[in-house]
C-alpha positions in Angstrom: 13.9 64.1 25.4 12.2 63.2 22.2 11.1 65.8 19.8 7.4 65.9 18.9 8.2 64.6 15.4 10.1 61.5 16.8 7.4 61.0 19.4 4.7 60.9 16.6 6.8 58.5 14.5 7.3 56.2 17.6 3.6 56.3 18.4 2.6 55.5 14.8 5.0 52.5 14.7 3.7 51.3 18.1 0.1 51.5 17.0 0.9 49.8 13.7 2.6 46.9 15.6 -0.4 46.6 17.9 -2.8 46.6 14.9 -0.8 43.9 13.0 -0.7 41.8 16.2 -4.5 42.2 16.6 -5.2 41.3 13.0 -3.0 38.3 13.1 -4.6 36.9 16.3 -8.1 38.3 15.9 -7.9 40.5 19.0 -10.3 43.4 19.3 -12.0 42.9 16.0 -15.7 42.3 15.6 -16.5 41.4 19.2 -13.9 38.6 19.4 -15.0 36.6 16.4 -11.5 35.8 15.4 -11.7 37.4 12.0 -8.5 37.2 10.1 -7.2 34.0 11.7 -6.1 31.0 9.6 -8.4 28.0 9.5 -7.2 25.0 11.4 -5.4 22.5 9.3 -7.4 19.5 8.3 -6.0 16.4 9.9 -4.9 14.1 7.1 -5.3 10.4 7.6 -2.2 8.3 7.0 -2.5 5.6 4.4 -4.7 2.8 5.6 -3.8 -0.8 5.1 -6.2 -3.3 3.6 -6.6 -7.1 3.9 -8.5 -9.7 2.1 -9.7 -13.0 3.6 -11.9 -15.8 2.4 -12.5 -19.5 2.1 -11.5 -21.9 -0.7 -14.6 -24.1 -1.4 -15.3 -27.0 -3.7 -18.4 -27.4 -5.9 -20.5 -28.6 -2.9 -19.4 -25.6 -0.7 -17.1 -27.8 1.4 -13.8 -26.1 2.4 -10.6 -27.2 0.6 -7.4 -27.5 2.7 -4.0 -26.9 1.2 -5.1 -25.1 -2.0 -2.7 -22.4 -3.2 -4.2 -19.0 -3.4 -2.5 -16.5 -5.7 -2.8 -12.7 -5.2 -1.5 -10.5 -8.0 -1.0 -6.7 -7.7 -2.2 -5.4 -11.1 0.1 -2.4 -10.9 3.4 -3.9 -9.9 2.6 -7.4 -11.2 4.0 -8.9 -8.0 2.3 -12.2 -6.9 2.0 -13.5 -3.4 0.8 -16.9 -2.4 -1.0 -18.4 0.6 -1.8 -22.1 1.3 -5.3 -22.5 2.7 -5.5 -24.0 6.2 -7.4 -27.1 7.3 -10.7 -25.1 7.2 -10.0 -23.7 3.8 -9.3 -20.2 5.0 -6.7 -17.8 3.5 -5.7 -14.2 4.2 -3.5 -11.5 2.8 -2.6 -8.5 5.0 -0.8 -5.3 4.4 -2.4 -4.5 1.0 -2.1 -1.1 -0.5 -5.4 0.9 -0.6 -6.7 2.2 -3.9 -4.9 -0.7 -5.7 -6.5 -3.5 -7.7 -5.6 -7.1 -6.9 -6.6 -10.3 -8.7 -7.1 -13.6 -6.8 -7.6 -17.2 -7.7 -7.0 -20.6 -6.1 -5.5 -23.8 -7.5 -5.4 -27.4 -6.4 -4.3 -30.4 -8.4 -4.5 -28.6 -11.7 -8.0 -27.2 -11.1 -8.4 -23.5 -10.8 -11.1 -21.2 -9.5 -12.3 -18.2 -11.5 -10.3 -15.1 -11.0 -11.8 -12.5 -8.6 -10.8 -8.9 -8.5 -10.4 -6.8 -5.4 -11.0 -3.3 -6.8 -9.1 -0.2 -5.6 -12.5 1.5 -5.5 -13.7 -0.9 -2.8 -13.1 1.1 0.3 -13.4 -1.8 2.8 -10.3 -2.3 5.0 -11.2 -6.0 5.4 -12.6 -7.5 2.3 -13.9 -11.1 2.1 -13.7 -13.0 -1.2 -14.5 -16.8 -1.3 -13.0 -18.8 -4.1 -14.6 -21.9 -5.6 -12.7 -24.7 -7.3 -14.6 -27.3 -9.3 -12.8 -30.6 -8.5 -15.0 -32.8 -10.6 -13.1 -32.0 -13.8 -9.4 -32.2 -14.3 -7.6 -29.0 -15.3 -6.9 -28.6 -19.1 -3.2 -28.9 -18.5 -3.5 -32.1 -16.5 -5.7 -33.7 -19.2 -3.3 -32.9 -22.0 -0.3 -34.2 -20.0 -2.1 -37.4 -19.1 -3.0 -38.0 -22.8 0.5 -37.3 -23.9 1.9 -39.6 -21.3 -0.4 -42.4 -22.3 0.5 -42.1 -26.0 4.2 -42.0 -25.1 3.9 -45.1 -22.9 2.4 -47.0 -25.8 5.3 -46.0 -28.1 7.8 -47.1 -25.6 6.2 -50.5 -24.9 8.2 -53.4 -26.3 6.2 -56.1 -28.0 5.6 -59.1 -25.9 6.6 -62.5 -27.3 3.6 -64.6 -28.0 3.5 -68.0 -26.4 2.8 -71.1 -28.5 
């Protein structure tokens, strides 16, 4: 048999265990309001993936096929390219959210202005159209054409004159 002292200690331990269990699971406290329980964990979203699409257009808003579209990650400085299809469309998928990207298109030495897809732009699918003015030659093309003409003149042999 247990002595009254051991019985009191056993009862105290048993009551302490029940109280701790009750506090942990909110049983028997405040009419079942679950006081003392942990708040459920907030479900964290996994990283979303972004994409950017658009159309490469000329100065009269006609689509340009086979233009090269450049996409530069401004953090890693990696560049991806895409050749626009027959309707001038391009697309880049699998882009990192919260990251800035720079885009421009090029065809026959003519370039569009550079557009930025900001990391603050929260759209998962962004649309950025790029416009190339094809009425003027690119600066690089002009200078190479001029250099070529002057070199051609230097290399020409004088033609004998007929009498």
